[in-house]
N, C-alpha and C positions, 0 to 999 in steps of 0.2 A: 809241135811242144802245145801242150793244152794246158789250161788252168784248171782247178778243182770245180768251178762252176761250170765247165764245159763238158764234164764227165756224168754221163747219165746212167746210174747204176744204183740199184737196190743193195740192202744188205751189206755195206761196205766193211772190209777186213783188211787190217794192215799188219804187214809183216816186216819188222825192221832186221835187216840181215845184210852183212857186208858192208855196213854204212848206208844203205840203199833202203827206202820205204817202197815196199811193195803192196800195191793196192789191187785187192779182189773185190768183186761183187757181181751181182745177178745183172745180166744186160737187161735194160730198161725197155728195149722195143720188144723182145721176146720172152717176157718173164711169164705171161700167162697162156702161152700156147706152144705150138711147135718151137723146139730150140736144139741147137747143134754145138754149144759149146761154151767156154768161158775165157775171158781176157784177164791180163794184168796190166796194169801201168807202174812205171817206176819214177822216183822222184828224190832229190836230195834235200827238199825244202817243205814238203807238204804243200806246195803252192804251183809249182810247175812239173809237169808230167810229160814222161815219154810213152808213147803207145796210142792206141791198145796193140798190145802183143798177144796174139793167139796163145794161150797156154794149154788148152784142152780143147780137142774138136772130135765129134763123132766121125770114124771114118767109115760109118755105115755097119759096124758090127757090134756097136755098143747096144746095151737092152733098153735104152730109153730112149725117147723122143720128144719129149715135152717136159715142160716144167722143170728146167735146170735152176736150180735155185741155191743161193747163200753158199759159195765155195768159202772154205777157210782153209789155209795152209799152215801147217805147223811142223817145225823141226823135231825130229825124232830118230836118235840113233843113227844119225849121219845122213839123214834122207829126209825128204820134203813130202808130207802127204796132204792131200787135199781131202776135206770131207765136206761132201755136197749132196743135195737131193735131187732126186730125178723121179720119174713117172713114165708109166706106159701102160695100154690096154691090157698087158698080160701081167703086169705087177704091180700092186700098191705103191704110193709113193713112200719112199725110204731113203735113206742116206748111205751112200757108198764111199768106199775110201780109193783115191787113185794116189800114184807115186810118182815122183821125178828123182832127177838128181840135182836139180835148180830150182830157185824160185820162178825163173822164167818158164819151166815146164822142157819138153812136152810130158804132162802128165796123162799116165797110162792106166788102166783099170787095175786095180791092186786086189780088192775083196771080191767075192764072187756075188755081184750083187749086192743088194742093202745088206747092212750088217744089223740095222733095227728088226725088230720083230716082222716075219712076214706078212701076218694076220692083221697088222695095224697100220693104218694110215700115218706114217710118221714124218716129220720134216726138221731140217734146220740142226743136224747133229755139229756137237763140237767136241774138241778132245780135251782131256784133264787127265794129268797123272797126280797120283796122290803121294803123300809124303815117302811111301815105301816105293814109289816108281811103279805101280801099278796102273796101268793106262784104262781108261774109261771114255765112251761116249755119252754125252750128256745129250738128249733131243726132247723133242716134242711128240706127242701122243696128240693127233690133229683134233681140233674141237669139231669138225664136221662129222668125226666118227665117235669120238669120245663123248660130245656134248659139253661138258664141261674140261676145256683144255688142259693136259697135264704135261709136267716137265719130268723125267726119268733118268736115271744111270744106268748104265751098263757096262761090265768089264769086259775088255778087249783082250784077244791075245797079245803075246809082246811084239809079235811082227805086225800087229794092226790089221791082220788079214780077216779076223773074223769075231764073233761074238764068243765071249768066254765066261759065261755064268748067266745068272738071271737078272732082270732088269728090277730096280727099286725105284719106287714113287718119290719124289722129292717135294711136288707140290702141285695143287690146282690153280687155275685161275681165278677161280671165286674165292680163293684167300686172300685176295687184295681187294680192298674194299673200293678201289677206284676203279675196279676192271669192270665194264658195263656189259650187258647183255648184247648179242649182234643177231641178225638174221641173215643167213646165207640164201643165195640165189636159189638153191635147191629146197628151200623151205625149213632147213634145220636151223634151231635157235641154240645159243651157248656162248660161253666166253672162251676167247683166244687166247693161246700161249704161241709166241713166235720166239725165235732167235736166243736160245740161252748162249751164256758165254760164262766161263768161270774165272774168277780173279781172286787172288788172295793179297789183301792189302798191307799197309805197313805195320799194323796191328796184331797181323796173324790171322785175321779175320777171313774165312772163305764166304766170297759173294756170287751170286747168281744174278747176271744181267738177264732181263727178259723183256719182252714186250706183248703189248695187248692194247684196247681200245679204252679210252676214259671219255669223259666230257668234252674233251679238248682234243679229241682225235686220236691218231696214232699216239702212243705213250710208252717211253723207255722205262720200264719196272725194274725194281732191284729187291732181291732177297738175300738174308744171310744164314747160314748154318749154324745151329744151335750147337751142334759139337765140333765143327770146324773141319768136318770130313763131308765128302759128297754125298754118303749115305745117311747123314744126318737129316733132322728136321730143319725146313728152312722156313724162316718166318720172313714176312713181307715188310718192308722199309717205305719210306716213300718214294716216289717216283724221281728218277734223275733228271728227266725231260719230258714235258707234256705239251708242246708246241707243235703237234702234228709230225713227230719224227721217231723212229725207233729202228729196231733191229740193231742195235750198236754193240760195239766191243770198246775193251781199254787196252791202251799201250802205253809203254814208256819212249818218249822221244830220245833224241840225242840230247838233249839238255839234262834229261832226268825228271821232265814233267810228265805226269799222268794226263793224257788225251782220251776222251770219249769220241767216237767216230759213230755216225749213225746217218741214215738218209732223212731226208726231210726236203720239200713236204712229201708225205705219203700219197701222191698222186702220178698216175701213169704218165710217163714220158717227162716228167718235171722233177722226179727225184734226184737229188745231188747228195754226195757224201759231204758232211761239216765235221770240223774238228774242234773239239769244245775242251778247254782246260777244266779239268775237276780237281776238287779236294781230297787228299787220302782219308780226310775225316768225312767218309760217306754216310 
């Protein structure tokens, strides 16, 4: 049994299913280089965890060999779909979709490689279904290629196997006054967009969580759709968290509270998931 403070992951994602909290994330030890898979942890109380249980492992036939990032698991049409980012020498970074019959996995490749645009460096795809039940992936066009990092949405086929339309720009990092310019080790300068996650609050507003860097370090940002749809224009709100933590998501716990989970601090091998109650009046 592990305590939350014992788990070294980035990009935490919680699925509450069958009365159990399932926690996924990027393995801290292998996030920046060669990688082979993802784990899941199970809990009844968000404090004590069983695991890690391997829920996806490259058997040698998978197309990517590095930067296994940000696994999210969503239930859709009776199955479980993992959205996660990968990279190889032969393909740009992108989000692919895997499938399983249980939150425990094993997840197996479902899409034919990334569903994000092949010519873009993309990451951190998340799932969203609109009011008509049309599925989308919301993802980042990476700042190391775009300069000013971008968040886009793209329709998916009903079976979540492929893209089914053209992408729509939601916003750029520079639209947030707090997002500061960064310099990449390659010499590229720009502003980061990381970790989008969609949430409709009790007032009916459609929110997009995302992360970048501010004067306080890694920061959890928040934007709201002016139309209430994912294809609308998103205006930037005040950050949710500025204490060197981010790549978060919201979920409802067993008592009905809305919780934010994110990783903090944003420092290699020191990242831990945190669970913070938030007001629905965001």
